[in-house]
C-alpha positions in Angstrom: 35.2 -124.1 -236.3 32.4 -125.8 -233.6 28.9 -126.3 -234.5 28.4 -125.3 -230.7 30.4 -123.8 -228.1 28.7 -123.7 -224.4 31.1 -121.8 -221.9 30.6 -122.0 -218.4 27.0 -121.8 -219.0 24.6 -122.0 -215.7 20.9 -121.7 -215.1 18.7 -121.8 -212.1 14.8 -121.6 -211.6 13.6 -120.4 -208.1 11.3 -124.2 -207.7 14.2 -126.2 -209.0 17.4 -124.7 -207.9 20.8 -124.7 -210.6 19.5 -127.0 -213.5 22.6 -126.3 -215.6 26.0 -126.0 -213.5 28.9 -124.4 -214.7 28.6 -126.6 -218.5 31.0 -126.3 -221.2 30.9 -128.3 -224.3 31.6 -128.1 -227.6 29.8 -130.2 -230.7 31.8 -130.2 -234.1 30.1 -129.7 -237.4 28.4 -132.6 -238.7 27.7 -134.3 -235.8 25.3 -136.5 -234.2 25.6 -135.8 -230.4 22.9 -137.1 -227.5 22.3 -135.6 -224.2 21.6 -138.4 -222.3 20.5 -138.5 -218.6 17.1 -139.5 -216.0 14.6 -136.5 -215.7 15.6 -133.4 -213.9 19.5 -133.9 -215.0 19.4 -130.6 -217.3 19.5 -131.9 -220.7 16.4 -130.3 -221.8 17.4 -126.8 -220.0 20.9 -127.3 -222.2 18.5 -127.7 -225.1 16.6 -124.4 -224.4 19.5 -122.4 -223.7 21.3 -123.1 -226.9 17.5 -122.7 -228.9 17.3 -119.5 -227.3 13.7 -120.4 -225.6 16.0 -119.7 -222.2 18.8 -117.6 -221.1 21.6 -118.3 -218.9 22.3 -116.7 -215.6 26.0 -117.0 -216.5 27.9 -118.2 -219.5 27.8 -117.9 -223.0 26.4 -119.8 -226.0 27.9 -119.7 -229.6 26.7 -121.4 -232.8 28.7 -121.6 -236.1 31.1 -119.5 -234.5 28.9 -116.2 -233.3 27.7 -116.0 -230.1 24.4 -115.7 -229.7 23.8 -115.6 -226.1 21.5 -112.6 -225.7 19.5 -113.2 -229.6 16.3 -114.4 -229.6 15.5 -117.6 -231.0 13.8 -116.5 -234.4 17.6 -115.1 -235.3 19.6 -118.0 -234.3 20.8 -120.5 -236.9 19.0 -123.8 -235.2 15.6 -125.1 -235.7 14.0 -127.6 -232.7 11.8 -130.7 -233.5 9.5 -131.0 -230.3 7.9 -134.0 -228.8 4.3 -133.1 -229.4 5.3 -132.0 -233.3 3.6 -128.4 -232.4 1.9 -128.7 -236.2 -0.7 -126.2 -236.7 -4.2 -127.9 -236.9 -5.8 -126.0 -239.4 -3.0 -125.7 -242.3 -2.1 -129.2 -244.6 1.2 -130.3 -244.4 2.6 -127.8 -247.3 1.4 -125.0 -245.0 3.0 -126.0 -242.1 6.5 -126.9 -243.5 6.6 -123.7 -245.4 5.2 -121.6 -242.4 8.4 -120.2 -241.6 9.7 -119.1 -244.7 6.2 -117.0 -245.4 6.9 -115.2 -242.1 10.3 -114.9 -243.2 8.7 -113.2 -246.7 10.8 -115.5 -248.8 9.8 -115.5 -252.8 7.1 -117.9 -253.5 8.7 -119.7 -255.9 11.3 -120.1 -253.5 9.2 -121.5 -250.5 7.6 -123.9 -253.0 10.6 -125.6 -254.2 12.6 -125.7 -250.8 9.1 -127.2 -249.2 8.6 -130.0 -252.2 12.2 -130.7 -251.5 11.9 -131.1 -248.0 8.9 -133.3 -248.1 10.4 -135.3 -250.7 13.4 -135.9 -248.2 11.3 -137.2 -245.6 8.9 -139.5 -248.0 6.0 -137.1 -247.3 5.4 -135.2 -251.3 2.1 -137.5 -251.5 0.6 -136.0 -248.0 1.2 -132.4 -249.0 -2.6 -131.4 -248.9 -3.3 -133.6 -246.0 -4.1 -132.0 -242.8 -2.2 -133.1 -239.3 -5.7 -135.0 -237.9 -5.3 -137.2 -241.2 -1.7 -138.2 -240.4 -0.1 -141.1 -238.7 2.1 -140.3 -235.7 5.0 -141.4 -237.6 4.1 -138.9 -240.5 3.5 -135.9 -238.2 6.9 -136.6 -237.1 8.1 -136.6 -240.4 6.2 -133.3 -241.1 8.0 -131.7 -238.2 11.3 -132.6 -239.5 10.7 -131.2 -242.9 9.3 -128.3 -241.2 13.0 -128.1 -239.3 15.2 -128.4 -241.8 13.2 -126.8 -245.0 15.2 -123.4 -243.2 18.4 -124.7 -243.6 19.8 -124.4 -239.9 23.1 -124.7 -239.1 22.0 -127.0 -235.9 18.9 -129.4 -235.6 17.5 -129.6 -232.4 15.6 -132.8 -231.5 13.9 -132.7 -227.9 12.7 -136.2 -227.2 11.2 -136.4 -230.6 10.3 -139.9 -230.5 8.8 -140.4 -227.1 5.1 -140.0 -228.4 5.5 -143.3 -230.6 4.9 -147.1 -230.3 8.3 -149.1 -229.7 8.1 -150.4 -233.7 7.4 -146.9 -235.3 10.3 -145.7 -232.5 12.6 -148.0 -233.7 11.8 -147.2 -237.7 12.2 -143.4 -236.9 15.9 -143.8 -235.4 17.0 -145.4 -238.7 15.5 -142.5 -240.5 17.0 -139.7 -238.6 20.2 -141.2 -238.8 19.9 -141.5 -242.5 18.7 -137.7 -242.8 21.7 -136.7 -240.8 24.0 -138.6 -242.9 22.2 -136.9 -246.3 22.0 -133.3 -244.9 25.5 -133.1 -243.1 24.2 -130.8 -240.7 25.0 -130.8 -236.8 22.1 -132.5 -234.6 21.8 -132.6 -231.0 19.4 -135.0 -229.5 17.9 -134.8 -226.0 16.7 -138.3 -224.9 16.2 -140.4 -221.9 16.1 -143.4 -223.8 19.7 -145.5 -223.3 19.1 -147.8 -226.7 17.9 -144.7 -229.0 21.0 -142.5 -227.7 23.3 -145.5 -228.7 21.7 -146.2 -231.7 21.9 -142.7 -233.3 24.5 -141.0 -231.9 28.1 -140.5 -232.8 28.9 -139.1 -229.2 26.9 -139.1 -225.7 27.0 -136.7 -223.3 25.6 -138.6 -220.1 24.3 -135.8 -217.7 23.8 -135.7 -214.1 22.7 -132.9 -211.9 23.5 -130.1 -214.5 27.0 -131.5 -215.4 28.3 -134.0 -217.9 29.8 -136.7 -216.1 31.1 -139.0 -219.2 31.6 -138.0 -222.9 32.6 -141.0 -225.5 31.1 -143.0 -228.2 28.2 -145.2 -227.5 30.9 -148.0 -227.6 33.3 -146.4 -225.0 30.7 -145.5 -222.5 29.4 -148.9 -222.2 32.5 -150.9 -222.6 34.2 -148.3 -220.2 31.9 -146.1 -217.8 33.1 -144.0 -215.6 31.4 -144.5 -212.8 28.2 -146.8 -211.2 26.0 -143.9 -212.0 27.2 -144.4 -216.0 27.5 -148.2 -215.8 23.8 -148.7 -214.1 22.1 -146.0 -216.8 23.7 -146.7 -220.0 22.3 -150.3 -220.4 22.3 -152.4 -217.6 24.6 -153.6 -214.7 24.7 -155.5 -211.9 26.5 -153.6 -209.1 28.3 -156.0 -206.5 30.0 -154.8 -203.4 33.7 -156.1 -203.2 36.9 -156.0 -201.3 40.4 -155.9 -202.8 42.2 -159.1 -202.1 45.4 -158.6 -203.9 46.7 -156.5 -206.4 49.0 -157.2 -209.3 50.6 -155.1 -212.2 47.1 -154.1 -214.2 44.7 -155.9 -212.4 43.3 -156.9 -208.6 41.9 -159.7 -207.0 38.5 -159.1 -205.8 36.3 -160.9 -203.2 32.8 -160.5 -203.9 29.7 -162.4 -202.6 31.3 -165.6 -202.8 33.8 -165.8 -205.8 36.9 -164.2 -206.3 37.4 -162.3 -209.4 40.6 -161.0 -211.0 39.9 -157.4 -212.6 41.4 -155.3 -214.7 42.3 -151.7 -213.0 42.0 -149.6 -216.0 44.1 -147.0 -214.4 42.1 -147.0 -211.4 44.2 -146.8 -207.9 42.4 -149.4 -205.7 44.9 -150.7 -203.3 44.3 -153.7 -200.8 41.8 -154.1 -198.5 39.6 -151.3 -200.2 36.0 -151.2 -200.8 35.2 -151.5 -204.1 32.1 -151.8 -206.7 32.0 -154.3 -209.6 30.0 -153.7 -212.6 29.0 -156.7 -214.6 26.6 -156.5 -217.7 24.0 -159.2 -217.9 25.3 -160.6 -221.3 28.6 -161.4 -219.7 27.4 -163.8 -217.6 26.5 -167.4 -218.4 24.2 -169.6 -216.0 25.2 -173.0 -215.3 24.0 -176.0 -213.3 25.8 -176.6 -210.4 27.1 -180.2 -211.3 28.6 -178.8 -214.4 30.8 -176.2 -212.3 34.2 -177.4 -211.9 35.2 -177.1 -208.0 38.0 -174.2 -207.5 37.4 -172.3 -210.5 37.2 -168.6 -210.0 34.9 -166.1 -211.6 31.8 -167.9 -210.5 29.0 -166.8 -208.1 26.3 -169.0 -206.5 22.7 -168.4 -206.5 19.3 -169.5 -207.0 16.8 -168.9 -210.0 14.1 -166.3 -209.5 12.6 -166.0 -212.8 12.6 -165.8 -216.5 11.8 -163.1 -218.8 11.2 -163.7 -222.3 12.4 -160.8 -224.6 12.2 -162.0 -228.1 15.7 -163.2 -229.1 16.8 -162.7 -225.8 16.1 -164.2 -222.3 16.8 -162.3 -219.0 17.1 -164.3 -215.9 16.8 -163.0 -212.5 18.8 -164.8 -209.8 19.3 -164.2 -206.1 22.5 -164.3 -205.4 22.2 -163.2 -201.3 21.8 -159.0 -202.3 19.1 -157.0 -201.7 18.5 -157.0 -205.8 18.5 -159.6 -208.2 21.7 -160.2 -210.5 20.3 -160.3 -213.9 22.2 -162.8 -217.0 21.0 -162.3 -220.5 21.2 -164.8 -222.9 20.6 -165.2 -226.7 18.2 -167.5 -227.8 17.3 -169.2 -230.6 13.2 -169.9 -230.2 10.7 -169.9 -227.8 11.0 -173.4 -227.0 14.5 -172.6 -225.3 12.7 -171.6 -222.4 11.9 -174.9 -221.4 15.9 -176.1 -221.1 16.4 -173.1 -218.6 16.9 -174.4 -215.2 13.4 -173.6 -213.7 12.6 -171.0 -210.3 13.9 -172.2 -207.2 17.0 -174.2 -208.9 20.3 -173.8 -207.3 22.7 -172.4 -210.0 26.2 -170.8 -210.7 27.3 -168.0 -212.8 30.6 -167.7 -214.7 31.3 -164.3 -215.4 33.8 -163.2 -217.9 36.1 -161.2 -216.0 37.7 -159.1 -218.9 34.2 -157.1 -218.9 34.2 -156.4 -215.5 35.0 -152.7 -214.5 35.8 -151.9 -210.5 34.9 -148.6 -209.2 36.4 -147.5 -205.5 33.7 -147.6 -202.7 30.7 -148.7 -202.2 27.6 -147.5 -204.4 24.0 -148.6 -204.5 21.9 -149.0 -208.1 
């Protein structure tokens, strides 16, 4: 039995038009799934349709095998963790977590036991008497999680729950959420526009565009084998390079792009000779080398000029002008900041050696 089943779901708004467009989706029991996409792609509306905060124009929503399309939110076996926590400021932590059970008039002893267990699970037992104003952002998020899981829902919906946290705390909470998911064993559905967040936590990612799912798969599958330039450029960073098919082989093509000739695996795509294509090249799959160290005639090399270096902790990102409107980006793992001095200075000519096995080719010309 699927935890969530959406069938031909459609939702429109007067000012925004059709936001969810004939969406069919199945989420397995115990899965951690993420709806990923830019603002306006329909991911949050999809979550709200599952939660019952919106009702579809057409189609159906089922949770744990039960049709809940017309069921109000409080009667659905789901709970939602919101971006702004939505805690009651006049209640302490214990009261916030237990509020839903008080409304449901569960026995006092059961409420007390379940609240204590939920707070222990999120590491906040010692904060039971504290008010939200006395908590840090991370602690407030844990209270919101405890309140969501204390009712033992079939599905936990997470609406960009970490976006209000600073970068370091957000990374720590990603680990905690993943660990919590494993402990609880229930289905998590996360909505986010943060690519790294989706890749760190998810069993499966659904990338959305214009109300539809354009690709569905594991983080590794989507990163290594994007189905379109949109996916390649949205999930992580990709250099999108226009090219032309120079020759075709059994399972690969030769592509002339800028000033280089690349041998690219077709990956099942039909790309005939002379066809226009777009190559997607990941920044970490390219190496910057000095012109004099490059053997003449070696394929899979581009020429360019260094624009600038950007230090990102253990990685150095280099922007390079290869004659296209946007810079070509190269990411290099470095051992120390001192290694920045070993890089070619801005303005220097260079060559780029690309790992051809990692290149993905798409039919047609696409702009990032």
